[in-house]
C-alpha positions in Angstrom: 33.6 17.3 -90.2 35.6 18.5 -87.2 38.3 16.1 -86.1 36.6 15.6 -82.7 33.6 14.2 -84.5 35.4 11.5 -86.4 34.4 8.0 -85.5 38.1 7.0 -85.7 39.3 9.8 -83.4 41.4 8.5 -80.6 40.3 11.3 -78.3 37.3 10.8 -75.8 34.2 12.3 -77.3 32.0 14.2 -74.8 29.1 11.8 -75.1 31.4 8.8 -74.4 32.7 9.7 -71.0 30.2 7.7 -69.0 30.3 4.6 -71.3 34.1 4.6 -71.4 34.2 4.7 -67.6 31.8 1.7 -67.5 34.0 -0.3 -69.9 37.3 0.6 -68.2 39.1 -2.4 -66.6 39.5 -2.1 -62.8 42.2 -4.7 -62.1 45.3 -6.1 -63.8 43.5 -9.4 -64.4 40.9 -7.5 -66.6 43.5 -5.5 -68.6 44.2 -6.9 -72.1 47.5 -6.1 -73.9 50.6 -4.2 -73.0 52.0 -7.3 -71.5 55.5 -6.1 -70.7 54.3 -2.9 -69.0 51.6 -4.7 -67.0 53.9 -7.5 -65.8 56.5 -4.9 -64.7 53.8 -2.8 -62.9 52.4 -5.9 -61.1 55.9 -6.5 -59.6 56.3 -2.9 -58.6 52.8 -2.8 -56.9 53.4 -6.1 -55.1 56.8 -4.9 -53.8 55.4 -1.6 -52.6 52.5 -3.3 -50.9 54.8 -5.7 -49.1 56.9 -2.8 -47.8 53.9 -0.7 -47.0 55.3 2.1 -49.2 53.7 4.3 -51.8 54.4 3.1 -55.4 57.2 5.0 -57.2 56.0 7.8 -59.5 55.0 6.4 -62.9 55.2 8.0 -66.4 53.1 6.4 -69.1 53.5 7.6 -72.7 52.0 6.5 -76.0 49.2 7.4 -78.4 45.7 8.3 -77.2 43.3 5.6 -76.3 45.7 2.7 -75.5 45.1 2.4 -71.7 47.0 5.1 -69.8 44.0 6.3 -67.8 42.9 2.7 -67.2 46.3 1.7 -65.9 46.3 4.7 -63.5 42.9 3.5 -62.1 44.1 0.0 -61.8 47.3 1.1 -60.0 45.1 2.9 -57.4 42.8 -0.1 -57.0 45.7 -2.5 -56.6 47.3 -0.3 -54.0 43.9 -0.1 -52.2 43.9 3.7 -52.6 42.0 6.4 -54.3 42.8 7.9 -57.7 42.5 11.6 -58.1 42.4 12.5 -61.8 43.3 15.9 -63.3 45.1 17.1 -66.4 47.9 19.5 -67.3 45.7 22.2 -68.8 43.4 22.1 -65.8 46.2 23.0 -63.4 46.6 26.7 -64.4 48.0 28.0 -61.1 50.1 26.7 -58.3 47.1 27.0 -55.9 45.3 24.5 -58.1 48.0 21.9 -57.5 48.4 22.7 -53.8 44.7 22.2 -53.2 44.9 18.7 -54.6 48.2 17.4 -53.2 47.5 18.6 -49.7 44.3 16.6 -49.6 45.9 13.3 -50.8 45.9 10.4 -48.4 48.7 7.8 -47.9 49.4 5.9 -51.1 46.8 7.8 -53.1 47.4 8.1 -56.8 47.4 11.5 -58.4 46.8 11.0 -62.1 47.8 13.9 -64.4 46.8 13.4 -68.0 48.6 15.5 -70.7 51.3 16.2 -68.3 53.4 17.9 -71.0 50.9 20.8 -70.9 51.6 21.7 -67.3 52.4 25.4 -66.8 56.0 25.9 -65.8 55.2 27.4 -62.4 53.0 24.4 -61.5 55.7 21.9 -62.7 58.3 23.5 -60.5 55.9 23.1 -57.5 55.7 19.4 -58.3 59.4 18.8 -57.8 59.6 18.9 -54.0 56.2 17.2 -53.8 57.5 14.2 -55.8 60.9 14.1 -54.2 60.3 15.0 -50.6 56.5 14.7 -50.2 56.5 18.4 -49.2 55.4 21.7 -50.7 56.9 25.1 -50.0 54.6 28.1 -49.4 56.1 31.6 -49.7 54.5 34.0 -47.2 54.9 37.8 -47.0 56.9 39.8 -49.5 60.1 41.6 -50.0 62.4 41.6 -46.9 59.8 39.8 -44.9 59.3 36.9 -47.3 59.9 33.5 -45.9 59.2 29.9 -46.9 56.9 27.6 -45.0 57.4 23.9 -45.7 54.2 21.7 -45.6 54.6 17.9 -45.3 52.4 15.7 -47.6 51.3 12.2 -47.2 53.4 9.7 -49.4 51.6 9.5 -52.7 52.1 8.3 -56.2 52.1 10.5 -59.3 51.0 8.7 -62.4 51.5 11.0 -65.4 50.4 10.3 -69.0 51.5 12.0 -72.1 51.4 11.5 -75.9 54.5 13.7 -76.3 57.3 12.6 -74.0 59.8 14.7 -75.8 58.0 17.8 -74.6 58.6 17.0 -71.0 61.4 18.9 -69.3 64.4 16.9 -68.1 64.0 17.8 -64.4 60.4 16.5 -64.4 61.2 13.4 -66.4 64.0 12.5 -64.1 61.8 12.5 -61.0 59.8 9.4 -62.3 61.0 6.1 -61.1 58.9 3.9 -63.5 58.6 4.5 -67.3 56.4 2.6 -69.7 55.6 3.1 -73.3 52.2 1.9 -74.4 51.9 0.9 -78.0 49.1 0.0 -80.4 47.3 -3.3 -79.9 47.2 -6.4 -82.1 44.0 -7.5 -83.7 43.8 -10.5 -81.4 44.1 -8.3 -78.3 41.5 -5.9 -79.7 39.1 -8.8 -80.4 39.4 -9.9 -76.7 38.6 -6.4 -75.6 35.6 -6.2 -77.9 34.2 -9.5 -76.5 34.7 -8.2 -72.9 33.0 -4.9 -73.7 30.1 -6.6 -75.5 29.5 -8.7 -72.4 29.4 -5.6 -70.2 27.0 -3.9 -72.6 24.8 -6.9 -72.8 25.4 -7.3 -76.5 25.6 -10.8 -78.1 28.7 -11.1 -80.4 30.3 -14.0 -82.1 34.1 -14.4 -82.8 33.7 -13.3 -86.4 32.0 -10.1 -85.3 34.7 -9.3 -82.8 37.4 -9.9 -85.3 35.8 -7.7 -87.9 35.6 -4.8 -85.4 39.1 -5.4 -84.2 40.5 -5.3 -87.8 39.1 -1.8 -88.4 40.0 -0.3 -84.9 43.4 1.1 -85.9 45.1 -0.8 -83.0 43.3 1.3 -80.4 40.9 0.0 -77.7 39.0 3.3 -77.5 38.2 3.1 -81.2 37.3 -0.6 -80.9 34.8 0.2 -78.2 33.3 3.0 -80.2 32.9 0.9 -83.3 31.3 -1.8 -81.1 28.6 0.6 -80.0 27.9 1.6 -83.6 27.7 -2.0 -84.7 25.5 -2.9 -81.7 23.0 -0.2 -82.8 23.0 -1.5 -86.3 22.6 -5.1 -85.3 19.7 -4.2 -82.9 17.8 -2.6 -85.8 18.8 -4.7 -88.8 20.2 -8.0 -87.5 18.0 -9.2 -84.6 20.6 -7.9 -82.2 23.3 -10.5 -83.1 26.7 -9.1 -83.9 28.2 -11.3 -86.6 31.0 -10.8 -89.1 28.4 -9.9 -91.7 26.5 -7.4 -89.5 29.7 -5.8 -88.3 31.0 -5.4 -91.9 27.7 -3.9 -93.1 27.5 -1.5 -90.1 31.1 -0.2 -90.5 30.9 0.1 -94.2 27.9 2.4 -93.7 29.9 4.4 -91.2 32.6 4.8 -93.9 35.2 2.7 -92.1 36.8 0.3 -94.5 38.5 -3.0 -94.1 41.9 -1.5 -93.1 40.4 1.0 -90.6 40.5 4.0 -92.9 37.7 6.5 -92.9 36.7 9.1 -95.5 39.4 11.6 -94.4 42.1 9.0 -94.6 41.1 8.1 -98.1 40.8 11.8 -99.2 44.4 12.2 -97.9 45.7 9.3 -99.9 43.6 10.2 -103.0 45.1 13.7 -103.0 48.7 12.4 -102.7 48.1 9.9 -105.5 45.9 11.8 -107.9 46.8 15.4 -107.5 50.5 14.9 -106.7 51.4 11.7 -108.6 52.1 9.7 -105.5 54.4 12.3 -104.1 56.7 13.5 -102.6 54.4 16.3 -101.4 54.4 18.5 -98.3 51.7 18.2 -95.6 50.6 21.8 -96.0 50.0 21.2 -99.7 47.8 18.2 -99.1 45.9 20.0 -96.4 45.2 22.9 -98.8 44.1 20.4 -101.5 41.5 18.6 -99.3 40.5 21.8 -97.4 41.6 20.5 -94.0 44.1 21.5 -91.3 47.7 20.3 -91.5 47.8 19.8 -87.7 44.8 17.5 -88.0 46.5 15.5 -90.7 49.7 15.3 -88.8 48.2 14.1 -85.5 45.2 12.1 -86.5 45.7 10.8 -90.1 49.4 10.5 -90.9 50.5 8.3 -87.9 48.2 5.4 -88.8 49.0 5.6 -92.5 52.7 5.5 -91.6 52.1 2.6 -89.3 50.4 0.4 -91.9 52.8 1.4 -94.6 50.5 3.3 -96.9 52.8 6.4 -96.9 56.4 7.0 -96.2 58.2 10.2 -95.3 61.1 11.5 -97.3 63.2 14.6 -97.1 61.0 16.1 -99.8 57.6 15.2 -98.3 55.1 12.3 -98.1 55.0 9.6 -100.7 52.3 7.0 -101.3 53.4 3.3 -101.3 52.3 0.5 -103.6 50.0 -0.8 -100.8 48.1 2.5 -100.8 47.6 2.4 -104.6 46.3 -1.1 -104.4 44.0 -0.3 -101.4 42.3 2.5 -103.4 42.0 0.3 -106.5 44.6 2.3 -108.5 47.4 0.8 -110.6 50.8 1.6 -109.0 53.2 3.4 -111.4 56.5 1.8 -112.4 59.3 2.4 -110.0 60.9 5.7 -110.8 64.6 6.4 -110.3 65.4 7.3 -106.7 62.2 5.8 -105.3 63.8 2.7 -103.9 61.4 -0.3 -103.7 58.2 1.6 -103.0 56.5 0.2 -106.1 58.4 -2.9 -106.7 
């Protein structure tokens, strides 16, 4: 199964675009989680509105599906402005960026997703746009070349990235506001599931919301996707009522277990434990064993397994922990020398 088709993928699937837009919160009051970031942004927005200024440029970073796009939309709505969305890969030439920024109105929000993938030439054109609200056009060539400065309306750049370390220092330094968005707690996800169910017109009880939240890997996007799968199951098999029992049955059928692991996650852990004695083992070796790509495992499988403590990294590779053995119903080995407390 390609990674993009995984039910637990944190990326937006093509068929989800319209539904995700429907479920996206529009105001701070509707946004659940990320309390520190939201409270700080509320203060910044209120201060900018009182002064009549554009909001400072904002950099949001964190894993996919945790609310970066939603916050960009909310910032535009709270500033009573328009949001103009694009992405780093879509801005291939300087002319692409110029066409967007020259049409922005006062206090509009330009949202660039995957900003770490901006081409260098486009990034350099952003510098004067962000600092001076101006862009420089070079006309003619050779001895006759000259620069024409074009003034822009004051706007706010909201940039999102999953890899802040890949941003160049000059670009990073031009942002005035930085916020890291982290994974959500199960209680926060349950609140999101209840809200989304109400928008979708699906009846759900607290137990059903908690069961979906428990398996959503700390990510609202995944929680909403699981909700839609459970809603379909409940409609056909459970009189439309989403209860703990119907949610559990639906997600078990989808291959999502009680800790939010799917078949690929379990194949990864099984390979480490059974083929490599619990590790240490390199990621390339595991990828070859389960016939998958190392990049997929590194980006979509390993981070969550590290987060919940099912594997650890060591200088020699990945090692399964005692919790991973128990989750798969396997007896952990006795602690070996040099393994610390992994199996104690």
